[in-house]
C-alpha positions in Angstrom: -19.9 -8.9 -2.5 -20.0 -11.8 -0.2 -22.3 -14.8 -1.1 -24.0 -14.5 2.4 -25.2 -11.0 1.4 -26.4 -12.1 -2.1 -23.3 -11.4 -4.0 -21.2 -13.8 -6.3 -18.4 -13.9 -3.9 -15.9 -12.6 -6.3 -12.3 -12.2 -5.0 -10.6 -8.6 -4.9 -14.2 -6.7 -4.8 -15.4 -4.9 -1.8 -18.9 -4.6 -0.3 -20.1 -1.6 1.7 -19.3 -2.9 5.0 -15.5 -3.4 4.2 -15.4 0.2 2.8 -17.2 1.5 5.7 -14.6 -0.4 8.0 -11.8 1.4 6.3 -13.1 4.7 6.4 -13.7 4.2 10.2 -10.3 2.7 10.7 -8.6 5.8 9.1 -10.8 8.1 10.9 -10.0 6.5 14.2 -6.1 6.7 13.4 -6.5 10.3 12.6 -8.3 10.9 16.0 -5.8 8.8 17.8 -3.0 10.8 16.5 -4.8 14.2 17.4 -5.5 12.6 20.8 -2.2 11.7 21.4 -0.6 15.1 20.5 -3.2 17.0 22.7 -1.9 14.8 25.6 1.7 15.3 24.9 2.1 11.5 23.9 4.3 11.0 21.0 3.0 8.4 18.2 5.6 6.4 16.3 6.8 8.0 13.0 6.3 5.0 10.9 2.7 4.4 9.9 3.3 0.5 10.1 3.8 1.2 13.8 0.6 2.3 14.8 -2.2 0.0 13.1 -6.1 0.2 13.3 -7.9 -2.8 12.1 -11.5 -2.5 12.0 -14.0 -5.1 11.2 -17.9 -4.4 10.3 -20.4 -7.0 11.2 -24.0 -6.9 9.9 -26.5 -7.7 13.0 -30.4 -8.3 12.8 -32.7 -9.6 10.3 -32.3 -9.4 6.6 -35.8 -10.9 6.0 -37.4 -8.0 8.0 -34.8 -5.4 7.1 -34.3 -4.8 10.6 -30.3 -4.4 10.2 -27.7 -2.8 12.2 -23.8 -2.7 12.1 -21.3 -3.7 14.8 -17.5 -2.6 14.4 -14.9 -4.5 16.2 -11.5 -2.7 16.3 -7.9 -3.8 17.2 -5.3 -1.2 17.9 -1.5 -1.8 17.7 1.1 0.9 18.8 4.6 0.4 18.9 6.6 2.3 21.4 3.9 3.0 23.8 2.9 1.1 26.9 -0.4 -0.4 27.3 -1.8 2.5 29.8 -0.6 5.3 27.2 -2.5 3.3 24.4 -5.5 2.9 26.6 -5.5 6.8 27.2 -5.1 7.5 23.7 -7.8 5.1 22.5 -10.3 6.7 25.3 -9.6 10.3 23.9 -10.1 9.2 20.3 -13.3 7.5 21.2 -14.3 11.0 22.5 -13.5 12.9 19.4 -14.0 10.5 16.4 -17.0 11.4 14.8 -18.1 7.7 13.7 
């Protein structure tokens, strides 16, 4: 866990926020694939050509235990123009359960 969260900062170990980001990113990728299919938009066949990077940030005050999270996502899809990607992302935001 990161030193800022009270851990030892050991490399190669994950914290809950990183695990949440991985799950959220994978779920959003699946939602994008399903959304694109429902709209007749063909997503790339190679997994490296459609990438969702999710980063989770703790927000709030740890001293009072008034905490929350903020998730930043970056989506990259090869072979689709910006308008198509924006349509797919908008639909995925509606169907992704996170």
